[in-house]
C-alpha positions as CSV (number, residue, x, y, z in Angstrom):
1,M,0.0,0.0,0.0
2,A,2.9,2.4,0.8
3,L,4.2,1.8,-2.8
4,R,0.8,2.7,-4.2
5,K,0.8,5.9,-2.2
6,R,4.2,6.9,-3.6
7,I,3.2,6.1,-7.2
8,R,0.1,8.2,-7.0
9,W,2.2,11.4,-6.6
10,C,4.3,10.9,-9.8
11,S,4.0,13.9,-12.1
12,C,3.9,13.1,-15.9
13,A,3.2,15.0,-19.0
14,S,1.0,12.4,-20.7
15,P,-1.4,9.7,-19.7
16,R,0.6,7.0,-21.3
17,L,3.9,8.1,-19.6
18,A,2.1,8.2,-16.3
19,F,0.8,4.7,-16.9
20,V,4.2,3.4,-17.9
21,L,5.9,4.8,-14.8
22,T,3.2,3.3,-12.6
23,F,3.4,0.0,-14.4
24,L,7.2,-0.2,-14.0
25,A,7.1,0.8,-10.3
26,V,4.5,-1.9,-9.5
27,T,6.2,-4.5,-11.6
28,Q,9.6,-3.9,-9.9
29,A,7.9,-4.4,-6.5
30,A,6.3,-7.6,-7.7
31,A,9.4,-9.0,-9.5
32,S,10.9,-10.7,-6.4
33,T,7.7,-12.7,-5.9
34,A,6.9,-13.2,-9.6
35,A,10.3,-14.4,-10.8
36,G,10.5,-18.1,-11.1
37,S,6.9,-18.4,-9.9
38,A,5.4,-19.9,-13.1
39,E,5.2,-23.4,-11.6
40,A,3.3,-22.2,-8.5
41,V,1.0,-20.1,-10.7
42,E,0.4,-23.0,-13.0
43,R,-1.2,-25.1,-10.3
44,A,-3.8,-22.4,-9.5
45,V,-4.6,-21.2,-13.0
46,P,-8.1,-22.1,-14.3
47,R,-8.1,-23.2,-17.9
48,P,-9.6,-20.6,-20.2
49,P,-13.0,-21.3,-21.7
50,E,-12.9,-24.1,-24.3
51,W,-14.4,-21.7,-26.9
52,S,-11.5,-19.3,-26.7
53,R,-8.7,-21.7,-27.7
54,N,-8.6,-20.8,-31.4
55,L,-10.0,-17.3,-31.5
56,A,-8.6,-13.8,-31.9
57,I,-9.9,-10.6,-30.2
58,Y,-11.2,-7.4,-31.8
59,E,-11.2,-4.1,-29.8
60,V,-14.2,-1.9,-30.5
61,N,-13.9,1.9,-29.9
62,L,-17.6,2.4,-30.0
63,R,-17.5,6.2,-29.9
64,Q,-15.4,6.3,-33.1
65,F,-16.8,3.2,-34.9
66,S,-19.8,4.9,-36.5
67,P,-21.3,8.4,-37.0
68,Q,-23.4,8.3,-33.9
69,G,-21.4,5.7,-32.0
70,T,-24.4,3.7,-30.9
71,F,-24.9,0.0,-30.1
72,R,-27.4,-0.3,-33.0
73,E,-25.0,1.2,-35.5
74,F,-22.3,-1.1,-34.4
75,E,-24.6,-4.1,-34.9
76,E,-24.6,-3.3,-38.6
77,H,-20.9,-4.3,-38.7
78,L,-21.3,-7.7,-37.1
79,P,-21.8,-9.6,-40.4
80,R,-18.6,-8.0,-41.7
81,L,-16.6,-8.8,-38.6
82,R,-17.9,-12.4,-38.5
83,E,-17.0,-12.9,-42.2
84,M,-13.5,-11.6,-41.5
85,G,-13.2,-14.2,-38.8
86,V,-13.4,-12.3,-35.6
87,G,-14.1,-14.5,-32.6
88,I,-14.1,-12.3,-29.5
89,I,-15.4,-8.7,-29.4
90,W,-14.0,-6.4,-26.7
91,L,-16.0,-3.3,-26.1
92,M,-14.3,-0.3,-24.6
93,P,-16.2,1.1,-21.5
94,I,-19.9,1.4,-22.2
95,H,-20.8,3.2,-18.9
96,P,-21.9,6.8,-18.4
97,I,-18.9,9.2,-18.3
98,G,-18.2,11.7,-15.6
99,E,-18.8,15.4,-16.2
100,V,-16.8,16.9,-13.3
101,N,-13.2,17.5,-14.3
102,R,-14.0,15.9,-17.7
103,K,-11.3,16.0,-20.4
104,G,-12.3,17.2,-23.8
105,S,-15.9,17.5,-25.0
106,L,-16.9,13.9,-24.4
107,G,-14.5,12.7,-21.7
108,S,-12.6,9.6,-21.2
109,Y,-14.3,6.2,-21.5
110,Y,-12.4,5.2,-18.4
111,S,-14.0,7.9,-16.2
112,V,-17.0,5.8,-15.0
113,K,-20.0,7.7,-13.5
114,D,-22.2,4.6,-12.9
115,Y,-21.1,1.0,-12.9
116,L,-24.6,-0.3,-13.4
117,A,-25.8,1.7,-16.4
118,V,-24.9,2.3,-20.1
119,N,-23.7,5.6,-21.6
120,P,-26.9,7.2,-23.2
121,E,-24.7,8.3,-26.1
122,H,-24.5,4.6,-27.1
123,G,-28.2,3.8,-26.5
124,T,-30.2,2.1,-23.8
125,M,-29.7,-1.0,-21.7
126,E,-32.2,-2.8,-24.0
127,D,-30.1,-1.8,-27.0
128,F,-27.1,-3.3,-25.3
129,R,-28.8,-6.5,-24.5
130,H,-29.9,-6.7,-28.1
131,L,-26.3,-6.2,-29.2
132,V,-25.0,-9.0,-27.0
133,Q,-27.7,-11.3,-28.3
134,A,-26.8,-10.3,-31.9
135,I,-23.1,-11.0,-31.3
136,H,-23.9,-14.4,-30.0
137,E,-26.2,-15.1,-32.9
138,H,-23.3,-14.3,-35.2
139,G,-21.2,-17.0,-33.5
140,M,-19.0,-14.5,-31.6
141,Y,-18.4,-13.7,-28.0
142,V,-18.3,-10.4,-26.2
143,I,-16.4,-8.9,-23.2
144,I,-16.7,-5.4,-21.8
145,D,-14.1,-3.1,-20.3
146,W,-14.2,-2.8,-16.6
147,V,-12.5,0.0,-14.6
148,A,-12.2,-1.2,-11.0
149,N,-9.3,1.0,-9.9
150,H,-10.9,4.4,-10.0
151,T,-14.2,6.3,-10.8
152,A,-15.3,9.6,-12.1
153,W,-15.4,12.5,-9.5
154,D,-19.2,12.5,-9.8
155,N,-19.8,8.8,-9.4
156,S,-22.7,8.4,-6.9
157,L,-20.3,6.3,-4.7
158,T,-18.5,9.5,-3.7
159,K,-21.6,10.5,-1.8
160,E,-23.0,7.1,-0.8
161,H,-19.6,5.7,0.3
162,P,-17.0,8.4,0.5
163,E,-15.0,6.1,2.8
164,W,-14.3,3.8,-0.2
165,F,-11.9,6.3,-1.8
166,T,-8.2,7.0,-1.2
167,R,-7.5,10.4,0.4
168,G,-4.4,12.6,-0.2
169,P,-2.5,14.4,2.6
170,D,-5.0,17.1,2.4
171,G,-7.8,14.7,3.2
172,L,-9.4,15.1,-0.2
173,F,-10.1,12.6,-3.0
174,M,-7.1,12.0,-5.3
175,P,-6.3,10.6,-8.7
176,P,-4.5,7.3,-8.9
177,V,-1.9,9.0,-11.1
178,A,-1.3,12.7,-11.1
179,D,-2.1,13.2,-14.7
180,W,-5.4,11.3,-14.5
181,T,-7.2,14.4,-13.2
182,D,-10.6,13.2,-14.4
183,V,-10.8,10.2,-12.0
184,I,-10.3,9.4,-8.3
185,D,-8.7,6.4,-6.7
186,L,-10.6,3.6,-4.9
187,N,-9.3,2.1,-1.7
188,Y,-9.5,-1.7,-1.7
189,G,-8.5,-1.8,1.9
190,I,-12.3,-1.4,2.5
191,P,-13.8,-4.9,2.2
192,E,-17.3,-3.5,1.4
193,L,-15.9,-1.9,-1.8
194,G,-14.7,-5.3,-3.0
195,D,-18.1,-6.8,-2.3
196,Y,-19.9,-4.0,-4.2
197,M,-17.5,-4.4,-7.2
198,V,-18.0,-8.2,-7.4
199,D,-21.8,-7.7,-7.3
200,A,-21.5,-5.1,-10.1
201,L,-19.5,-7.5,-12.2
202,R,-21.9,-10.3,-11.6
203,F,-24.8,-8.0,-12.6
204,W,-23.5,-7.6,-16.2
205,V,-22.9,-11.3,-16.7
206,R,-26.2,-12.3,-15.2
207,E,-28.4,-9.6,-16.6
208,T,-26.9,-9.1,-20.1
209,G,-25.2,-12.4,-20.9
210,I,-21.7,-11.0,-21.7
211,D,-18.9,-13.5,-21.8
212,G,-16.3,-11.7,-19.6
213,F,-14.3,-8.6,-19.0
214,R,-11.1,-6.7,-20.0
215,C,-9.9,-5.2,-16.7
216,D,-8.3,-1.8,-16.9
217,V,-4.9,-1.3,-15.1
218,A,-5.7,-4.6,-13.3
219,G,-2.3,-4.7,-11.5
220,M,-3.2,-1.5,-9.7
221,V,-5.9,-3.4,-7.9
222,P,-4.9,-6.0,-5.2
223,T,-4.6,-9.5,-6.7
224,A,-6.6,-10.8,-3.7
225,F,-9.6,-9.0,-5.1
226,W,-9.3,-10.6,-8.5
227,E,-8.8,-14.0,-6.9
228,G,-12.3,-13.6,-5.4
229,V,-13.8,-12.2,-8.6
230,R,-13.1,-15.2,-10.8
231,P,-15.0,-17.9,-8.9
232,A,-17.8,-15.4,-8.3
233,L,-18.2,-14.9,-12.0
234,D,-17.7,-18.5,-13.0
235,S,-20.5,-19.5,-10.7
236,V,-22.8,-17.5,-13.1
237,K,-21.2,-18.8,-16.3
238,P,-17.6,-19.6,-17.4
239,V,-16.1,-16.2,-18.4
240,F,-13.1,-15.0,-20.3
241,M,-10.9,-12.5,-18.4
242,L,-8.3,-10.2,-19.9
243,A,-6.0,-8.2,-17.6
244,E,-4.4,-4.9,-18.8
245,W,-1.1,-5.9,-17.1
246,D,2.0,-7.9,-17.9
247,T,3.1,-10.1,-15.0
248,P,2.6,-13.8,-14.3
249,E,0.8,-13.4,-10.9
250,M,-2.3,-12.2,-12.7
251,H,-3.0,-15.6,-14.2
252,P,-4.7,-17.3,-11.3
253,S,-7.5,-14.9,-12.0
254,F,-7.1,-14.0,-15.6
255,D,-6.9,-16.0,-18.8
256,M,-4.9,-13.4,-20.8
257,T,-2.4,-10.6,-20.1
258,Y,-0.8,-8.0,-22.4
259,D,2.6,-8.8,-24.0
260,W,3.9,-5.3,-23.8
261,D,7.5,-6.4,-24.2
262,L,6.9,-8.0,-27.6
263,Y,5.0,-4.8,-28.7
264,R,8.0,-2.7,-27.7
265,T,10.4,-5.2,-29.4
266,F,8.5,-4.6,-32.7
267,N,8.9,-0.9,-32.3
268,G,12.6,-1.3,-31.6
269,I,13.2,-3.4,-34.6
270,A,11.3,-0.9,-36.8
271,K,13.7,1.8,-35.6
272,D,16.7,-0.4,-36.2
273,K,17.5,-0.5,-32.4
274,K,16.8,-4.2,-32.1
275,N,16.8,-7.2,-34.5
276,A,14.8,-10.3,-35.2
277,S,16.7,-12.3,-32.5
278,A,15.2,-10.1,-29.9
279,I,11.7,-11.5,-30.6
280,V,13.0,-15.1,-30.0
281,S,14.8,-14.1,-26.8
282,H,11.7,-12.4,-25.5
283,L,9.3,-15.2,-26.3
284,T,11.8,-17.7,-24.7
285,R,11.8,-15.7,-21.5
286,D,8.0,-15.4,-21.6
287,W,7.6,-19.1,-22.0
288,R,9.7,-19.8,-18.9
289,R,7.9,-17.2,-16.8
290,Y,4.2,-17.9,-17.6
291,P,2.1,-21.0,-17.0
292,A,1.4,-23.1,-20.1
293,T,-2.4,-22.3,-20.0
294,A,-1.8,-18.5,-19.9
295,Y,-2.7,-16.6,-23.0
296,R,-0.6,-13.6,-24.0
297,M,-2.2,-10.9,-26.1
298,Q,-0.1,-9.9,-29.1
299,F,-0.7,-6.6,-30.9
300,T,0.7,-3.8,-33.1
301,S,-1.9,-1.3,-31.9
302,N,-4.7,-0.6,-29.4
303,H,-6.6,2.4,-28.2
304,D,-3.9,3.7,-26.0
305,E,-1.0,3.2,-28.4
306,N,-3.0,4.6,-31.4
307,S,-4.0,7.8,-29.5
308,W,-0.9,8.6,-27.5
309,N,2.0,6.9,-29.2
310,G,1.0,6.8,-32.9
311,T,-0.5,4.5,-35.4
312,E,1.3,1.3,-36.4
313,Y,2.3,3.1,-39.6
314,E,4.0,5.9,-37.6
315,R,5.8,3.5,-35.3
316,L,6.5,0.5,-37.6
317,G,6.6,2.2,-41.0
318,A,6.8,-0.1,-44.0
319,G,7.1,-3.1,-41.6
320,A,3.5,-2.7,-40.2
321,E,2.1,-5.5,-42.2
322,A,5.0,-7.9,-41.5
323,F,4.7,-7.2,-37.7
324,A,1.0,-7.9,-37.9
325,V,1.7,-11.3,-39.4
326,V,4.3,-12.1,-36.7
327,A,1.8,-11.0,-34.0
328,F,-0.7,-13.4,-35.4
329,T,1.6,-16.4,-35.7
330,V,3.8,-16.4,-32.6
331,P,2.3,-17.9,-29.4
332,G,-0.6,-15.9,-28.0
333,M,-3.9,-14.4,-28.9
334,P,-3.7,-11.6,-31.5
335,L,-5.6,-8.4,-31.2
336,I,-7.1,-6.2,-34.0
337,Y,-8.0,-2.6,-33.0
338,S,-10.9,-0.8,-34.6
339,G,-10.0,0.3,-38.1
340,Q,-6.7,-1.6,-38.5
341,E,-8.4,-3.8,-41.1
342,A,-9.2,-0.5,-43.0
343,G,-5.6,0.7,-42.8
344,L,-6.3,3.3,-40.1
345,D,-3.4,5.7,-40.4
346,R,-4.3,8.5,-38.0
347,R,-4.4,8.9,-34.3
348,L,-8.0,8.9,-33.0
349,A,-9.0,11.6,-30.6
350,F,-9.4,10.1,-27.1
351,F,-11.7,12.7,-25.5
352,D,-13.7,13.9,-28.6
353,K,-15.7,12.6,-31.5
354,D,-13.4,11.4,-34.3
355,P,-15.1,8.7,-36.4
356,I,-13.1,6.0,-38.3
357,E,-13.0,6.3,-42.0
358,W,-14.1,2.9,-43.3
359,R,-12.6,2.0,-46.6
360,E,-11.4,-0.9,-48.7
361,H,-7.9,-1.8,-47.8
362,G,-5.4,-4.7,-48.3
363,M,-5.2,-5.4,-44.6
364,T,-8.8,-6.7,-44.7
365,S,-7.8,-9.7,-46.7
366,V,-4.5,-10.2,-44.8
367,Y,-6.4,-10.3,-41.5
368,R,-9.1,-12.5,-43.0
369,S,-6.5,-15.1,-44.1
370,L,-4.7,-15.0,-40.7
371,L,-7.9,-15.3,-38.7
372,A,-9.0,-18.3,-40.8
373,L,-5.5,-19.9,-40.3
374,K,-5.8,-19.3,-36.6
375,R,-9.1,-21.1,-36.4
376,R,-8.3,-24.2,-38.5
377,N,-4.6,-24.9,-37.7
378,R,-4.0,-26.3,-34.2
379,A,-0.4,-25.2,-34.3
380,L,-1.6,-21.6,-33.8
381,W,-4.2,-22.2,-31.1
382,N,-3.9,-20.3,-27.9
383,G,-2.0,-21.3,-24.8
384,A,-1.6,-25.0,-24.1
385,S,-3.8,-25.9,-27.1
386,G,-1.2,-24.6,-29.6
387,G,2.2,-25.7,-30.6
388,P,5.5,-24.3,-29.3
389,M,7.5,-21.9,-31.4
390,I,10.9,-23.2,-32.6
391,R,13.3,-21.0,-34.4
392,V,14.6,-22.0,-37.8
393,H,18.1,-20.6,-38.1
394,T,19.2,-18.9,-41.3
395,S,22.3,-17.3,-42.8
396,E,20.8,-13.9,-41.9
397,D,19.5,-14.4,-38.3
398,K,19.7,-10.8,-37.3
399,A,17.2,-9.7,-40.0
400,I,15.2,-12.9,-40.7
401,L,12.7,-14.3,-38.3
402,A,11.9,-17.9,-39.3
403,F,10.1,-20.4,-37.1
404,V,7.9,-23.4,-37.1
405,R,5.0,-24.2,-34.9
406,A,3.5,-27.7,-34.9
407,R,0.6,-29.5,-33.1
408,D,-0.5,-33.0,-33.9
409,E,-0.6,-33.2,-37.8
410,N,-0.7,-29.4,-38.1
411,Q,2.3,-27.2,-38.9
412,V,2.9,-23.6,-39.7
413,F,6.2,-22.3,-41.1
414,V,6.8,-18.5,-41.0
415,V,9.6,-16.5,-42.6
416,A,9.8,-12.7,-42.3
417,N,12.4,-10.2,-43.4
418,L,12.3,-7.7,-40.5
419,S,14.6,-5.2,-42.2
420,A,14.6,-2.5,-44.8
421,H,16.9,-4.4,-47.0
422,P,16.3,-7.1,-49.6
423,L,18.0,-10.4,-48.5
424,S,18.8,-13.8,-50.0
425,F,19.5,-16.4,-47.4
426,R,19.9,-20.1,-46.6
427,L,17.6,-22.0,-44.3
428,K,19.3,-24.3,-41.8
429,G,18.3,-27.4,-39.9
430,T,15.8,-30.2,-40.2
431,L,12.6,-28.6,-38.8
432,F,11.3,-27.0,-42.0
433,P,11.8,-29.4,-45.0
434,G,8.6,-30.7,-46.6
435,T,5.7,-29.6,-48.7
436,Y,3.4,-26.7,-47.6
437,T,0.7,-24.5,-49.0
438,D,1.4,-20.7,-49.1
439,L,-1.3,-19.1,-47.0
440,F,-1.7,-16.1,-49.3
441,S,-1.0,-17.4,-52.8
442,A,-2.4,-21.0,-52.2
443,E,0.7,-22.3,-54.1
444,R,2.2,-25.6,-53.1
445,V,5.9,-25.2,-52.1
446,T,8.4,-27.8,-51.2
447,F,11.6,-27.2,-49.2
448,D,14.6,-29.4,-48.9
449,R,17.4,-29.1,-46.4
450,K,19.4,-26.9,-48.8
451,A,16.6,-24.4,-49.4
452,T,17.3,-20.8,-50.0
453,L,14.9,-17.8,-50.1
454,S,14.9,-14.2,-51.2
455,L,12.7,-11.7,-49.6
456,G,12.3,-8.0,-50.2
457,P,12.3,-5.4,-47.4
458,W,9.7,-6.3,-44.8
459,E,8.4,-9.2,-46.9
460,Y,7.1,-12.4,-45.4
461,R,5.8,-15.8,-46.1
462,V,3.4,-18.0,-44.2
463,Y,3.2,-21.7,-45.1
464,E,0.9,-24.3,-43.6
465,R,0.3,-28.1,-43.7
């Protein structure tokens, strides 16, 4: 608790920097207990829902998704998303947004005024129930964003239960991070707060039929709280839980955590500060630290990164498509953020209306092919259901990422030139020889042990059998 008090007084120029500093501080404090703990965590980890084992996740920025940003308008996109192959829909917060100390004209989605209601800008509770039913009828699942760590200044709990909030040295409510001036911190040292929050979470599962939650800054809330949440929700129905955090101890309560380090590695390679071997090194460390059943979320963008740090085209440049392919084929569950399939190439406003421009784009077919491969090829399934990643060495290991993943009779062989230079290279070893189908051209390709390849800058190949 003392650490959390110190963190709250950090002064940062941007929401993302504030979050990063908070994350690093908490992670360092947890490192001594988390390191080498994968075995202990493994014993306590519930297996994710069976339906999630071969799916990818799609993040919906409802405000920017359509002209009015309503549940009903979003429903019109469901056939398109299903045809593309989306399996899990994650809706950013749908709750009413606070007005006191609001940022921008519409405020932050993460400034929750009422945990038991929907934002009238999106529609009514009946509209939301209709959306959940429509998602299920399209063969998809839906989770909603949950902000357990803090509330809006004008949340009714500030008057009904002021003792549930953290107080600063002046005795007044305080933000969890100095720059998050539109929200105030909750104090989970009060048991009644935890009871209320569990009841609120259960309400949405029971009354609307959603399939789980993405939990904002989950590591800033005590792990003991989340350990009580999971069985309480599973008693209503088996749920899928995603934590916005990146440490192994979250997995007794959560099915999936963010793989921020791989995301940062992508950015580093694109800036020529790292190379392809860094991806292998990171994923090897990750495999040792996390339980086998844990899902790791892989991504090249999300709502925070797009708005605060730039689009994938700003950060990854000409390599954006290649990194998307890598994110889809390494171990983990891949994420698509709203508009990525339409080549979204601008930062969306976070506090104001800024609709996505939907257009035909080559990334639609790329994602469609990758999503279909994810579903049908067991080698790419999530967690313990998929196959391990084994590197195929080449004569250009610093720039070429080549690997195989295999499970039962299924195998995927990926080769990507993660550099701005054309390269010809030799494949080494005995893992890759055989006949495959090229995912994107459908051509049959046979490799022997003396195979060579030539790839242009940021060019890739995905083969399956």
